[in-house]
N, C-alpha and C positions, 0 to 999 in steps of 0.2 A: 332353808336349804341353800347351799353355796351355788352360785352361778356356774352353769356348766361350760360357759364359753367366757373368754375374755371380752371386755367392752368393744374391742377392735373387731373381734370375729363376728359378735353378735351384731353389731351394726353393718358390717360388711356383707353377712349373710342376708340380713333382712333387706338390705338395699338391693341385693342382686334378685331376691324373690320378688320384688316390687318393681323392678326395672324392665320387665318385659314389654316390649312395645306392640307385640302380636301374640294372640293366642297360639300361633304356630310354634313359638319359641321352645326349645328343648326343656323338658321339665314342667312345662305350664299345665298340662292336664293333671298333674299331681296335686295342683292348688286349686283345681276347679271347685267351686262351691254352687250347687244348683239353687235357682232362685225362680220358684214356680208359682208364686203367688201372683194372680192376674191384677191384684190392686197395687202391687209393688212395681211390676214391669211389663204388665200387659199380656198379650197372648204368648204362650210358649212357642217360640220359633222353632225350636228342635221338633217339638211334637208336630206342629202345623207342617214343616217341610217333610216329615216321615209319612204324613197322610197324603200330601201332594204326590209324591214319589211312588207310593205304594198303589195309588189308584189312577195312575198316569199310564197309558200304553203308548209305546214307541218314543222317539226322540222329542225332547221337549226343553223349554226355557222357563226358569222362575227368576224373579228380581227379588232382591232383598235390599232394603235400605234402612238407614238408621243413624244416628248421630255417630261421630268418631268416639271411640271410648266407651261405648255402650255395650261391648261384650259380643259383637256380632261373630268375630272369628272364633272366640272360644265356643259359642253355641253352635256354629257350623262344624267345627270339628267334633263337638259331642254328638251332633246329629250323625257325622259320618261314622263315628266309633260305634254308634248303635245300629248301623245297618248290617244285617247278618246275612242278607240273601244277594247282595250285589257288591262289586268293588266300589271304593270311594277314592277320589283322587283330588288333589287340592294344587292350585296354581296361583300364586301371588304375582300379579302383574307388576308390582313394585320391584321384583327381583330383576326385571330387564327393561322397564320403562320408567321414565322420570315423572313424578307426580305433578310437577309445575310446568307442564307443556301440552299442547293439544294432541289428541290422539287420533288414529285413522284405523279403518277397518284392516287393512293389509298388515300393518305392523302389530295390531292385535292377534290376528290369525296366525301369524308366524310365531309370536310370543307363546300362544296356547300350545301349538304343536310342540315347540321346544320344552315348555315346562311339563307337558305330557310325558315327554320322553324322559325328562329328568325324574319324574315320579316313578315311571316304570324302572329306571336305572337304581331306584331306591328299593325295588323288589315288590312293587304293587302287583296284584293279580297272581295267577297261578303259574309258578316258575317253570312248569312243564310246557305251558302254552305260550307264554310270552317269549318272543325272540329276543335276542341281544339288543339292549337299547341302542347300541351303536348303529345297527343296521337301519333303524328308523332315522337316526340322525344323519346317515348317509342319504337316505331317501330325501330328507328335507333338503340337504345341500344340493342334490341333484335337481329337485323341483326348482329351487331358486336359480339354478343355472339355467333351466330350461325357460324360466320367466325372465331372463336377461337380468337378474339380480346378482351382482357380485360384490366383493368387498367383505363378505362375512367370514368371521373367524369363530366357528362354533366348535367346541370340544366339550367332552364330559369329564375331562380331568384324568388323572392317572388311574391305576388299577383300584384304587380305594373308593372311587365313585365321582359323582358329578361336582366335583368341587369348583371348576372353572367355568361352568356353563353360564352361571348368572353374570360373571365379569365380562366374558367375551360377547355374550348376547347383547349386553347393555351397551358395550363399546361401539357396537355395530348398530343397533337399533336407536339408541338415544344420543350417541356422540357423533355419528356420522352423518353429516347433512347429504353426503353423496347417496349413501345407502337409503336414507330417508326419500329422497327424490325418486330413486329408482323403484322403490316400493310403491309409491304413490302413482307413479307412471304406469307401472305393471297393472295395478288395479284399475287405473282409469282406461287403458287401452285393451286389456284382456282380462276383465273382471270374472267372466265365466271360466277361463282357463285357470286363472288364479284360484278360484274357489274349489275347482276340481282337483288341482294338484295338493291343496291342503287337505281337502276333505277324503282324498284317497289315503293319505296316511293316517287321519284322524279315524277314518272308518275301519281300517285294519286294526289299529290300536284297539278300538272298541271289540272287534271280533275276538282279538287275543286275550282280551281281559275278561270277556264275559264267560262266566262259568255256569250260569243257569239260563237256558232259552227264555227270552221274554224279560228277563231282569238285568236291564242296561246298566252300565256304570253311571255313578253319579260324579260330576266334575264341578268343583267350586271354583269360580275364578273371581279372586278377591282383589280388593283395593281399588277398583274403579272409583269407589266413593272417596278416594283420597286425592282424585285429580281436582286440582283448584286454581291453579296458576298464580300470577302475580297480581297485587292490588292495583299496580299502575295501569290505568286503562289504555295508555298509549303503547304498552309494551307488547311484543310480539306473542308472548304467552301470557297475556292478560288473563283475568279470570273470565271475562266475557268469550274470549276466543277459545279457551278450554272448555268452557260450559258448551258453547256452540258446536264444538267438535263431538262431545259426548252425546248431545241431543241428536246430532246428525247420524251418529254411529246406530242409535236405537230406531231412529226414524226411518232411515234409508238402507240399512244393511242388515235387516232381519234374516235374509236368507243366508248370510255369512255367519251369523251369530247362532243360527240353529245347527248344532254341530251332529253330524250323522252318527247313531249308535250311542249317544250320550244324552242324560238328563242333566242340562247345566244350570248351575244356580249362579248369577251374576250378582256381585255386590255393588250397587250403583248409588249415585247421589240422589238426594230426596227430589230434586227438579226432574228427573226422568219420568217422562210420561209415555207409556208403550202400549199400544192397542193389540199387540200380539202375544203379550206375555203378562202374567199375573204379578203384581207387585205386592210384598208383604213388608210392613214396618216392624222394626224393633225399637223400643223407647228407652229411655233413661230410667234408672231406679229412682222412685218417686222418694224425694227426702222431705218435701214440704207439700202442704196442701194448696189448693187453688187460692185460698184466703191468705196463705203465708204462714200457717201454723206447722210446726215440725210434725213430720209423719214417723212415728217411732217404727213402724214395720220396716220401712226403707232404709232407716238408720240401722236397724239391727241386722239387717241383710249385708249392708256395706261393712259393718263390724266383723261379721263372720268371714267375709272376704278376706279383710285384713289378717284376722287371727289365724287362718289357714296358711299364711305365708311366713308366720314367726317360725324361727328355727325350732327344731325339736327340743323338747326339754325347757324351752324359755317362754315368756309370757309377753305380751304386748305391752304391759304395765311397766316392764323395765325401761322402756322408752317413754311411754305416755301414761304416768301413773294415775292421772285424774280423770274422771268421766267428763268433765267440763272441756278439758283439753281435747279429749277424743271426739267429743261431739263438735267442736270446731273443725277439726279435720274433716269429719264425715259431712257436715253440712256444707263447708266450703268446697267440697268435690263436686256439687251439684248433681250427684247421682251418676257421674261419669267415672268408670273404672281408671280410665287414663289419668284423669285428674287427681283422683284418690291416691293412686300410687305416686304420681309425681309431688303431691303435697307431703306425703309420708317421706320421699326422698328428700324434699327441702327440710323436713324437720330433722332427719339424721344428719344432714350436712350443717344445719344451722346450729344445733345444740353443741355447745362447747364439749359437754359430758352427759351421759345419761344418769338419772331421768331428765327429760327436757323440761324447761320451766315455761311459765306463761308467756314470758317476754321472747324466748326462742321460737315458740310456736307461732306467736304473733308475727315475729320477724319472718319466719318460713312462709306464712301466708302472704305477707306483703311482698316478698321476693317472688313467690310463684305468681302473684296478680301482674307484676311487672313483665314477667316472662309471658303470660298468658296474652297481655295486650299487645306484645310486641314492641315495648319500649316507647320512647318519646315519639316515634314515627307510626305507631300502631293504629288504633281506631280513630277515624276521622270523625268531625262533628255531626255529619248526616248519619253515620252509623250509630252514633250514641243516640241520636234523635229516634231512630227505629227501635233501639233497646228500650228507650223510655216509653215508646208507645206500646210495646210488647208487655212491659211491666204494668202497664195501666189496663191492658185488654189481652187476656190470656187466649182469646180466639182472633188476634189481630190478623188482618188480611193486608199485606203491603200493596201499595201503588204500583203501576207499572214502572214508574221511575225509581222506585225503592227495590224492585224485585232482585236485581243483581246483588245489591248490598245486603239484603235480607238473607238470601242464599249463602252468601259468603260468610254472614255471621253464624248461620246454621253450621256450616262445614267447619268454621273456627271453633264451634261448641259454645259460642256466646248465647245462642238461643237453645234452648233445651226442649225436649218433648216428653212431657209425663203422662201416664195412663189415667183414664177415667174421665176424660172430658166428652162433651157432646159428640165430637168426631172421632172419638176413640182416644183422643189425647188432647192435652191443653199445653199452650206454650208458656215457658217461664224464662227468665233471664238468668244467666249464670250468677251465683251469689257474689263471686269475686268481682263483679262488675257493678253491684248495686250501689256501692259508695260513689262510683264515677258518675252514674246515672243521677244520684241524689244531688251531686253538686250542680249539674246542669238543669235538672229538673226537680226540684225540692219536693218531696211527697210522692213521686213517681215510682220509686223504688220501695 
């Protein structure tokens, strides 16, 4: 049968379908492939959250963690799509705050209010009950004025929707040192008043959105797990300073994070330990066993994910014709959806023409390995030493001196978590880095 698309059209469409960086992207739900085998990815996060929300009375907080690229956003949105008895709202903190800088409770609260308003402006909730989103935005502006915080430029865009909200909020909260100082000062000097002003708006939003008494709206606050800072320990926004700000947020500001009238799900880094909220893990897709053998069920699941993104009427074999080649891509993803898609993108770019050759796929893997490591100034010797120790011991516990580097490697995706270990998971090193480890510690990888 003749190809239905030209080669350029085929590769362009396939690249677009695999270049989504977040599950919230338009069209992403159409590509969703359920993976519910606990041996492949552990506990079904969607099912677990549904039980938690169903059997919880009143406002509550649930924490979700897991490696970047493990599909948290997609599963959280699937969970929201399955809720039939209450509204579901989604706030991506990266829309208004930068991931490479410390966070504070004041800016987070303002961001949540603004992003809630943004979701309301998109038509969430009962249209007959929810007032004009701009009225809530005006209330936020008035509240900030009473708190003596000025310099904000928050708009919902034109008549077509909230197009400019992200840009203007980020310009104020992330780029203005003056606004940042004012917010921090207001939280320090008038914490109770600050909380009351934000909670008045949040509480009214909940009442306007709630359609069934006792069935509170669910709000997902995504991308707090993306906060990681810079590797330079002397930088103001170093990894350690960002981590300490996140830890302080959940240790000292529980009253601010429990939002009135909502069940809130925060996506947090793996190092967050919180005594007042339950924490639930999402794991990588298991592509190898703890002994290092290939794990066919996990590889099959990743293959289904890729095939779901192939343009209609086409096949994946048009780009990757050989099973060995496909296995190379699947295995080197490490069970991370993010790395799976970026590897396929590298193949699309690297192959002079379809189908890809062994050499072009090997070149794509090598190119993505360089990107993954951050180039010549990427992983340092101490971090490679940690990876070697994890490769040798799948239950490795870092020393106090190694803790920051270990957590940074997890955030980067260099250390992966797979299901079925004694603690519910076991640790593995990303396959793209095993050759690097072998050079430093022969036999460790």
